[in-house]
C-alpha positions, 0 to 999 in steps of 0.5 A, spaced: 500 500 500 502 506 497 503 512 503 499 517 502 501 524 500 504 529 505 499 534 507 500 541 504 498 545 510 499 552 507 494 549 501 489 547 506 489 553 510 487 557 504 482 552 502 479 553 510 479 560 509 475 560 502 470 556 506 470 560 512 471 555 517 476 559 521 475 554 527 477 548 523 483 552 521 486 553 528 484 546 531 485 541 525 492 540 526 491 538 534 485 533 532 489 530 526 495 528 531 490 525 536 486 522 531 492 518 528 495 516 535 488 513 537 486 511 530 480 515 529 476 513 523 475 519 518 468 520 519 469 521 527 475 526 525 470 530 521 464 530 525 469 532 531 472 538 528 465 540 524 462 540 531 467 545 534 466 549 528 459 550 529 460 551 537 465 557 535 460 560 530 454 560 535 459 563 540 461 569 535 453 570 533 451 571 540 457 576 541 455 580 535 448 580 538 450 582 545 453 588 542 448 590 537 442 589 543 445 595 547 442 592 553 444 595 560 450 591 563 449 586 569 442 585 568 441 577 569 435 573 571 440 570 576 441 577 579 433 579 579 430 578 586 423 574 584 422 574 592 421 582 592 416 582 586 411 576 588 406 578 583 411 575 578 412 568 577 419 566 576 416 559 572 413 564 567 419 568 566 423 563 565 418 560 559 418 567 556 426 567 556 426 561 552 422 565 546 419 560 542 412 560 540 410 567 543 416 571 539 414 567 533 407 570 533 409 577 534 406 577 541 408 583 546 410 583 554 408 589 558 411 591 564 408 596 569 409 599 576 412 605 579 420 607 578 425 602 582 420 596 582 425 592 577 422 593 570 428 595 566 432 589 570 427 584 568 426 586 561 434 587 560 434 580 563 429 577 559 433 580 553 439 577 555 436 570 556 433 570 549 440 572 545 443 566 549 437 562 546 439 565 539 434 570 538 435 578 536 434 583 541 434 591 541 434 595 547 431 602 546 430 608 550 428 613 545 426 613 538 430 619 536 433 615 530 426 614 527 425 621 528 431 623 524 429 618 519 422 621 518 424 628 517 429 625 512 423 621 509 426 614 510 421 612 516 419 606 512 426 604 511 428 605 518 422 601 521 423 595 516 431 595 518 428 593 525 424 587 523 431 583 523 430 584 531 425 579 534 424 583 540 424 591 541 425 593 548 422 600 549 424 602 556 420 607 560 415 609 555 411 613 559 416 616 563 416 623 560 411 626 556 412 625 548 412 631 543 408 630 537 414 627 532 416 622 537 409 620 538 408 619 531 414 615 530 412 611 536 405 609 533 408 607 526 413 603 530 407 599 534 403 599 528 408 596 523 410 590 528 403 588 530 402 581 529 409 580 526 414 582 531 414 582 538 415 589 543 416 589 550 415 595 554 416 598 561 412 604 563 411 607 570 404 609 568 398 605 567 394 605 560 389 610 563 395 615 564 397 614 557 394 620 554 401 623 556 404 619 551 399 620 546 396 626 546 391 624 541 385 620 544 384 616 538 392 614 537 392 612 544 386 607 544 389 605 537 396 604 540 393 600 546 389 596 542 395 593 538 399 592 544 395 588 548 391 584 543 397 579 544 400 581 550 403 578 557 402 583 562 406 584 569 403 589 574 410 590 578 407 594 584 412 594 589 416 599 593 422 601 590 428 597 590 433 602 591 429 605 597 428 598 600 436 597 599 437 604 603 433 602 608 436 595 609 443 598 609 440 603 614 438 598 619 444 593 618 448 599 620 445 600 627 450 604 632 454 609 628 461 606 627 464 612 629 461 612 636 463 605 638 470 607 636 470 614 640 467 610 646 472 604 646 478 610 645 475 613 651 475 607 655 482 605 653 484 612 655 481 612 662 484 605 663 491 608 661 490 614 666 488 609 671 494 605 671 499 610 673 495 612 679 494 605 681 501 604 681 503 610 685 498 608 690 501 601 691 508 605 691 505 609 697 502 603 701 509 599 700 513 605 703 508 606 709 509 599 710 517 599 710 517 605 714 513 602 720 517 596 719 523 600 720 520 604 726 519 597 730 526 595 728 529 601 731 525 601 737 527 594 739 534 595 738 533 601 743 531 597 748 
């Protein structure tokens, strides 16, 4: 049996570049050496390096999607305090974080509650979990870019570009009164995604106060109707997390550390000051005893 021709590593590297297989390009020498030593069949070698290529592609895709999502950092489901928001079911949130059917149907998620209740944290954490499960998410606090697109007569193209995102997170929607330009593009965005692509909204005002967001009553009714038609709604009416944290920290501090330090220092100084006085009193007592002894000795000798 003739020996196989030697592998031209440079040619193989070029081929893998052309095929866009960067992981295999890096890994194949080590796996080829291992396969030769352990006698792997060709199919196993090919399967192993292909699995590594797919895993690397998944990793790179998640990195790209995280970068484009613009999520606030550090907001995860693991760090969300479900006990502090008992009206939110952890099991339901975990099911939502998987995505699947509700995103495919273009359903929405609406989170209401006062400031500091964890709405933005939960929204961002769900967004992160969805990205890790292969979905595309964009976190938005304003529609400024859409307003610019409208002025440049490119609003339809701008909204169409957002279709690549399975979920748009509109944070603090009802936090401030919107001007006419912003409410207009916001309504167009909601209408364009209706029953096609999902929206998640956090708001500190219930629907009854949304006349501050959409000054036109007809526009308010139409926007709310589209949002709630296929929606899961979370009412997060709890005390502000920041206020709870501040109060808990205050309770745990108890007596100020500076007072305790001053008290301890005072006691130490008092003890130190008492030591010379006690030593002096002891010395005086010893001197008195010695004088009495000397007097008795002198009297005895004189007799």
